[in-house]
C-alpha positions as CSV (number, residue, x, y, z in Angstrom):
1,M,0.0,0.0,0.0
2,M,1.2,3.5,-0.8
3,I,0.7,6.8,1.0
4,I,-2.5,8.9,0.5
5,D,-2.4,12.7,0.6
6,T,-5.7,13.5,2.3
7,H,-5.7,17.2,1.7
8,C,-4.2,19.1,-1.2
9,H,-5.1,22.1,-3.4
10,L,-4.3,21.3,-7.0
11,N,-7.1,23.8,-7.7
12,D,-5.0,26.6,-6.2
13,E,-3.6,29.1,-8.8
14,R,0.0,28.2,-7.9
15,L,-0.5,24.5,-8.8
16,A,-3.4,24.6,-11.3
17,P,-1.1,25.0,-14.3
18,E,0.7,21.8,-13.3
19,A,-2.3,19.9,-11.9
20,D,-2.6,17.4,-14.7
21,A,1.1,16.6,-14.6
22,I,1.1,16.4,-10.8
23,A,-1.8,14.0,-10.9
24,E,-0.2,11.8,-13.5
25,G,3.1,11.7,-11.6
26,L,1.7,10.7,-8.1
27,L,2.4,7.0,-8.5
28,S,6.0,7.6,-9.4
29,H,6.4,9.3,-6.0
30,G,4.8,6.5,-4.1
31,I,1.5,8.3,-3.7
32,E,-1.6,6.1,-4.2
33,S,-4.1,9.0,-4.4
34,A,-4.8,12.5,-3.3
35,I,-7.9,14.4,-2.3
36,C,-8.2,17.8,-4.0
37,V,-10.1,20.1,-1.6
38,G,-12.5,22.9,-2.4
39,Y,-12.8,26.0,-0.3
40,D,-15.5,28.0,-2.3
41,M,-17.7,27.2,-5.2
42,P,-15.2,27.7,-8.1
43,S,-12.5,25.7,-6.4
44,S,-15.0,22.9,-5.5
45,E,-16.1,22.8,-9.2
46,E,-12.5,22.5,-10.2
47,A,-11.7,19.8,-7.6
48,V,-14.5,17.7,-9.1
49,R,-13.3,18.3,-12.6
50,L,-9.8,17.2,-11.7
51,A,-11.2,14.1,-9.8
52,E,-13.4,13.1,-12.8
53,K,-10.4,13.4,-15.1
54,H,-7.8,11.5,-13.0
55,K,-8.3,8.1,-11.5
56,N,-6.1,8.8,-8.5
57,I,-7.6,12.2,-7.6
58,Y,-10.7,12.5,-5.4
59,A,-12.5,15.7,-4.4
60,A,-13.9,17.4,-1.3
61,I,-16.3,20.2,-1.8
62,G,-17.4,23.0,0.6
63,I,-17.3,26.6,1.7
64,H,-14.3,27.6,3.8
65,P,-15.0,29.9,6.8
66,H,-13.1,32.7,4.9
67,D,-15.9,32.5,2.3
68,A,-18.8,31.8,4.7
69,V,-20.6,35.0,3.6
70,T,-21.2,33.2,0.2
71,A,-22.9,30.3,1.8
72,D,-26.6,30.3,1.0
73,Y,-29.4,28.0,-0.3
74,D,-28.2,28.1,-3.9
75,A,-24.6,27.3,-2.9
76,Y,-25.8,24.3,-0.9
77,E,-27.9,23.1,-3.8
78,R,-24.9,23.3,-6.0
79,L,-22.8,21.3,-3.5
80,A,-25.5,18.7,-3.4
81,T,-25.4,18.4,-7.2
82,L,-21.6,18.1,-7.2
83,S,-21.7,15.4,-4.6
84,S,-23.5,13.1,-7.0
85,S,-20.0,12.4,-8.5
86,K,-18.7,9.2,-7.0
87,K,-15.3,10.9,-6.8
88,V,-16.6,13.4,-4.2
89,V,-15.5,11.9,-0.8
90,A,-16.3,14.7,1.7
91,I,-17.8,18.0,2.5
92,G,-14.9,20.3,3.2
93,E,-13.0,22.3,3.9
94,I,-15.5,23.8,6.3
95,G,-15.1,25.2,9.7
96,L,-14.0,28.3,11.7
97,D,-11.1,30.6,11.3
98,Y,-10.7,33.3,14.0
99,H,-7.2,34.2,12.9
100,Y,-8.2,36.2,9.9
101,D,-11.9,36.7,10.5
102,L,-12.6,37.2,6.8
103,S,-16.2,36.4,7.4
104,P,-18.0,37.5,10.6
105,R,-17.8,34.8,13.3
106,A,-21.6,34.5,13.6
107,I,-21.8,33.8,9.9
108,Q,-18.9,31.3,10.1
109,K,-20.7,29.4,12.8
110,G,-24.0,29.3,10.9
111,A,-22.3,28.1,7.7
112,L,-20.5,25.4,9.6
113,S,-23.7,24.1,11.2
114,E,-25.5,24.2,7.9
115,Q,-22.8,22.3,6.1
116,I,-22.6,19.7,8.8
117,E,-26.3,19.0,8.3
118,L,-25.8,19.0,4.5
119,A,-23.0,16.4,4.8
120,D,-25.3,14.2,6.8
121,T,-28.0,14.5,4.2
122,L,-25.5,13.5,1.5
123,G,-24.0,10.7,3.5
124,L,-20.5,12.2,3.5
125,P,-17.9,12.9,6.2
126,I,-16.8,16.4,7.0
127,A,-13.3,17.8,6.7
128,L,-12.8,20.7,9.1
129,H,-10.5,23.8,9.0
130,I,-10.3,25.1,12.6
131,R,-7.9,27.9,13.5
132,E,-7.9,29.6,16.8
133,A,-11.5,28.5,17.3
134,Y,-11.4,25.1,18.9
135,E,-13.8,25.8,21.8
136,D,-16.5,27.1,19.5
137,A,-15.9,24.2,17.1
138,R,-16.2,21.8,20.0
139,R,-19.5,23.3,21.0
140,I,-20.9,23.3,17.5
141,L,-19.8,19.8,16.8
142,F,-21.3,18.4,20.0
143,E,-24.5,20.4,19.5
144,N,-24.8,18.8,16.0
145,R,-23.7,15.4,17.1
146,R,-26.8,13.8,15.6
147,Y,-25.6,14.8,12.2
148,L,-22.1,13.3,12.6
149,N,-22.9,9.9,11.2
150,N,-20.3,9.6,8.4
151,G,-17.1,10.7,10.0
152,V,-15.2,13.8,11.2
153,L,-11.7,14.9,10.1
154,L,-9.8,17.8,11.7
155,H,-7.5,18.8,8.8
156,C,-4.1,20.4,9.5
157,Y,-4.7,19.8,13.2
158,S,-3.3,22.5,15.4
159,G,-5.2,21.9,18.6
160,S,-3.9,20.5,21.8
161,A,-3.5,17.0,23.0
162,E,-6.5,17.6,25.3
163,Y,-8.7,18.5,22.4
164,V,-7.6,15.3,20.7
165,R,-9.2,13.5,23.6
166,I,-12.3,15.7,23.5
167,F,-12.9,15.3,19.7
168,G,-12.0,11.6,20.1
169,E,-15.5,11.3,21.8
170,L,-16.8,11.9,18.3
171,D,-14.5,9.3,16.8
172,A,-12.8,12.1,14.9
173,Y,-9.7,11.6,12.7
174,F,-6.8,14.0,12.8
175,A,-4.6,14.9,9.8
176,F,-1.0,16.3,10.2
177,G,1.1,18.0,7.6
178,G,4.3,19.9,7.2
179,A,4.0,21.8,10.5
180,I,5.2,18.7,12.4
181,T,8.6,19.1,10.6
182,F,9.1,22.8,11.8
183,N,11.6,23.7,14.5
184,N,8.8,25.1,16.6
185,A,6.6,22.1,16.3
186,K,6.5,21.0,20.0
187,H,2.8,21.7,20.4
188,N,2.0,19.8,17.2
189,I,4.2,16.9,18.2
190,E,2.5,16.6,21.5
191,A,-0.9,16.4,19.8
192,L,0.4,13.9,17.2
193,K,1.5,11.6,20.0
194,A,-2.0,11.8,21.6
195,V,-3.8,10.6,18.4
196,P,-4.8,6.9,18.3
197,R,-3.0,5.2,15.4
198,D,-6.4,4.2,13.8
199,R,-7.4,7.9,13.6
200,L,-4.2,9.3,12.1
201,L,-4.0,10.8,8.6
202,L,-1.3,12.6,6.6
203,E,-1.6,15.5,4.2
204,T,0.3,18.2,2.5
205,D,-2.2,21.1,2.3
206,C,-0.1,22.1,-0.7
207,P,0.7,24.7,-1.9
208,Y,0.7,25.7,1.8
209,M,2.5,24.3,4.8
210,T,5.6,23.2,3.0
211,P,7.7,20.8,5.2
212,V,11.3,21.0,6.0
213,P,13.6,20.8,3.9
214,Y,11.6,22.8,1.4
215,R,10.0,25.2,3.8
216,G,9.6,28.6,2.1
217,K,9.0,27.1,-1.3
218,T,5.7,26.0,-2.9
219,N,4.4,22.8,-1.4
220,R,3.7,19.8,-3.6
221,P,2.0,16.4,-3.0
222,E,5.4,14.5,-3.3
223,Y,6.7,16.3,-0.2
224,I,4.3,14.2,1.9
225,C,7.2,11.7,2.2
226,Y,8.8,14.2,4.7
227,V,5.6,14.3,6.7
228,A,5.5,10.6,6.9
229,K,9.1,10.3,7.9
230,K,8.7,12.8,10.7
231,A,5.5,11.2,11.9
232,A,7.2,7.8,12.0
233,E,10.2,9.3,13.9
234,V,7.9,10.9,16.5
235,L,5.8,7.7,16.9
236,G,8.8,5.3,17.0
237,A,7.5,3.4,14.0
238,D,8.7,2.4,10.6
239,V,7.9,4.8,7.8
240,T,6.2,2.0,5.7
241,E,4.0,1.2,8.7
242,I,2.9,4.8,9.1
243,E,2.2,5.0,5.4
244,N,0.1,1.8,5.5
245,I,-1.8,2.7,8.6
246,T,-2.7,6.2,7.4
247,A,-3.8,4.9,4.0
248,E,-6.0,2.4,5.6
249,N,-7.5,5.0,7.9
250,A,-8.2,7.3,4.9
251,K,-10.1,4.6,3.1
252,R,-12.1,3.8,6.2
253,L,-13.1,7.5,6.6
254,F,-13.5,8.3,2.9
255,V,-15.6,5.3,1.9
256,R,-15.9,6.3,-1.7
257,M,-12.1,5.7,-2.1
258,K,-12.4,2.0,-1.6
């Protein structure tokens, strides 16, 4: 089994010109597949287009908290239509971002709750972007627990080890990327150690969060090998073991990938 990049943005303007070539080259880098994640309507449309074109690309679709002001009935109807593609494996990335506050917090909270319910209606897991908003996210998730029937993923997890245990009550999955390779990664490393092995996923979030030794450059799916290597080092495991465990976990959570 090869590694799976559970969160990338081949639909980002920095990678879009190379998206087809990147997709076609994944296997040569030991990557079985990658999930291209939408963050607004145009990027969700493009994620689905790429997934339909390439066998080893899947899509997640949703409205990011930055763009929560665009979330309305028509947007949810379009997401529902896009989800009819068997290559769509999740609703995401959705969530809360209090670092930038590009949409008012009340609107972010409403869009998150609405998309959680939408995901349940569509029978899909949710992929969450949570930044500096873990307590509000906790409250919203537990209030909407009845809709969490298809899986929860905290992408690019930046919360504490204690929140790992709290979200673990929801059987959540946690994805780690390049941040665990940074020199100031103590907080991330502690959280990584707290995650049960059967709930661990790996990602690049490319073109963002480039791991060492390429930090400062545009991130790419093939750099996920550095994330896997660091995770294995932290967990005292063989790299191949971590690759296999996280790939199995991805297929368990994203059932359409099987």
